[in-house]
C-alpha positions in Angstrom: -62.3 -36.6 -13.7 -64.4 -33.7 -15.2 -62.2 -31.1 -12.7 -58.9 -31.8 -13.6 -59.0 -30.3 -17.0 -60.9 -27.5 -15.4 -58.4 -26.9 -12.9 -55.8 -27.1 -15.3 -57.0 -25.2 -17.3 -57.8 -22.2 -14.2 -54.1 -22.6 -13.5 -53.1 -21.8 -16.7 -55.4 -18.9 -17.0 -54.1 -17.6 -13.4 -50.6 -18.1 -14.9 -50.9 -16.0 -17.9 -52.8 -12.9 -15.2 -49.9 -13.1 -13.5 -47.5 -12.9 -16.0 -49.8 -10.0 -17.6 -49.8 -8.2 -14.0 -45.8 -8.6 -14.1 -45.2 -7.1 -17.5 -47.3 -4.1 -16.9 -45.6 -3.6 -13.4 -42.6 -3.4 -15.6 -43.9 -0.9 -18.1 -45.5 1.1 -15.5 -41.7 1.4 -13.4 -40.1 2.1 -17.0 -42.7 4.7 -17.5 -41.9 6.2 -13.7 -38.2 5.8 -14.7 -38.7 7.7 -18.1 -40.5 10.5 -16.5 -38.0 10.9 -13.6 -35.2 11.4 -16.1 -37.2 14.3 -18.5 -38.8 15.8 -15.1 -35.7 15.4 -12.6 -33.6 17.7 -13.8 -36.5 20.5 -14.2 -37.6 19.8 -10.7 -37.2 22.9 -8.2 -33.8 22.4 -6.3 -33.5 22.3 -2.7 -30.2 22.7 -1.9 -29.1 21.3 1.5 -26.0 19.9 3.1 -25.5 16.4 2.3 -23.2 13.3 3.6 -22.0 12.3 0.5 -20.2 9.7 2.2 -24.1 8.4 3.5 -25.7 9.0 1.1 -23.4 6.9 -1.7 -23.4 4.5 1.4 -26.7 4.2 1.8 -27.6 4.3 -2.1 -25.0 1.2 -2.9 -26.5 -1.0 0.2 -30.0 -0.3 -1.5 -29.2 -1.0 -5.2 -29.3 -4.9 -4.4 -26.1 -5.4 -6.5 -24.3 -8.8 -5.9 -21.8 -9.1 -3.0 -18.8 -8.2 -4.0 -19.4 -6.3 -7.6 -19.3 -3.0 -6.1 -16.0 -1.9 -4.0 -16.3 2.0 -2.4 -13.4 3.6 -1.1 -15.3 6.5 0.3 -12.7 9.2 2.1 -13.6 9.7 6.2 -12.8 13.6 5.6 -15.6 14.3 2.9 -16.9 17.4 3.8 -21.1 18.2 3.1 -22.2 19.1 -0.1 -24.6 21.9 -0.8 -27.2 20.1 -3.6 -30.7 19.0 -4.1 -30.3 15.4 -2.6 -32.4 13.8 -4.2 -31.5 14.4 -7.6 -27.6 14.6 -6.8 -28.2 10.4 -5.7 -30.2 9.8 -8.9 -26.8 10.8 -10.5 -24.6 8.4 -8.4 -27.8 6.2 -8.9 -27.7 6.0 -12.7 -23.9 6.1 -13.1 -23.7 3.3 -11.0 -26.3 1.1 -12.8 -25.3 1.7 -15.9 -21.7 0.5 -15.2 -23.3 -2.4 -13.9 -25.8 -2.8 -17.1 -22.6 -2.7 -18.9 -20.4 -5.5 -17.2 -23.3 -7.7 -18.5 -21.1 -9.7 -20.8 -17.8 -9.1 -18.5 -16.8 -12.2 -16.6 -15.7 -11.3 -13.2 -17.8 -7.3 -13.1 -16.1 -4.8 -10.7 -17.8 -1.5 -10.1 -15.2 0.9 -8.1 -16.9 3.9 -6.4 -14.2 6.6 -4.9 -14.9 9.6 -3.3 -12.2 12.1 -1.7 -11.9 15.4 -1.9 -10.6 17.7 -4.8 -7.5 19.5 -5.8 -9.8 22.5 -5.5 -11.4 22.4 -1.7 -14.8 23.8 -3.1 -15.1 20.3 -4.7 -15.2 16.6 -4.0 -14.3 14.0 -6.5 -16.8 10.9 -7.0 -15.6 8.3 -9.3 -17.0 5.8 -10.5 -15.1 3.0 -12.5 -15.9 -0.7 -13.9 -14.0 -3.0 -16.0 -16.2 -3.0 -18.5 -15.4 -2.9 -22.5 -15.5 1.1 -22.4 -17.0 3.5 -24.5 -15.4 3.7 -28.3 -14.0 7.1 -28.7 -16.4 8.1 -31.8 -19.6 8.4 -29.4 -17.9 9.5 -26.0 -19.3 13.0 -26.6 -23.0 11.5 -28.0 -23.5 9.8 -24.3 -24.4 13.0 -22.9 -27.3 13.9 -25.9 -31.0 13.3 -25.4 -32.6 9.4 -26.6 -28.8 7.9 -27.5 -28.1 5.1 -25.7 -26.1 2.0 -26.6 -28.3 -0.8 -24.7 -30.1 -1.2 -28.3 -32.6 -3.7 -27.9 -31.3 -4.4 -24.0 -33.4 -0.7 -22.8 -32.3 2.3 -21.9 -34.3 5.3 -22.7 -30.9 7.7 -23.4 -32.0 10.4 -21.3 -30.3 8.7 -17.6 -26.9 10.6 -19.0 -28.1 13.8 -20.2 -30.1 14.1 -17.0 -27.4 13.6 -15.0 -25.1 15.9 -17.2 -28.0 18.9 -16.2 -28.7 18.0 -12.6 -24.5 18.0 -11.8 -24.2 21.4 -13.6 -27.6 22.8 -12.1 -25.7 22.0 -8.4 -22.4 23.6 -9.6 -20.7 20.8 -10.6 -19.0 19.1 -13.3 -19.2 15.7 -14.6 -17.4 13.9 -18.0 -16.1 10.7 -19.0 -12.9 8.8 -19.7 -12.4 5.6 -21.2 -10.2 3.2 -22.7 
């Protein structure tokens, strides 16, 4: 009988240690994400020819989003893009992640990723769209500013979209927002 309270106490202590470990892991990951958002755009670029179709398909498959949330329409005739693969993948990942996070109160969340040749033959147009609430006009220009976030207490450092803007610009592209 005296062993039972000790076993219960040990189980409680183990639960507390596991919870602390999980919190520490989440904190470490958040710090790594902040570091990447700050340092990523400053990293020395190494442009190489990249298949955006393969990059986007692989990235979407690895994001672990629920089945059916993402609808991809990636043209088969996309040319290779001369870009820093790691940085540009970070941009697409960040944009899809932001779309997903914006859908937290949407009943039937959907993210649409479309890639096709642009009218200008030197560019490819990649569109990431969601069926969320949109971004109010009065803050649309602010989303590109470092440390601005609309997520409030739901996380977010306000660095992701400013890093996206820097990376896209450094790789010779353009990024913009359209919202209803």
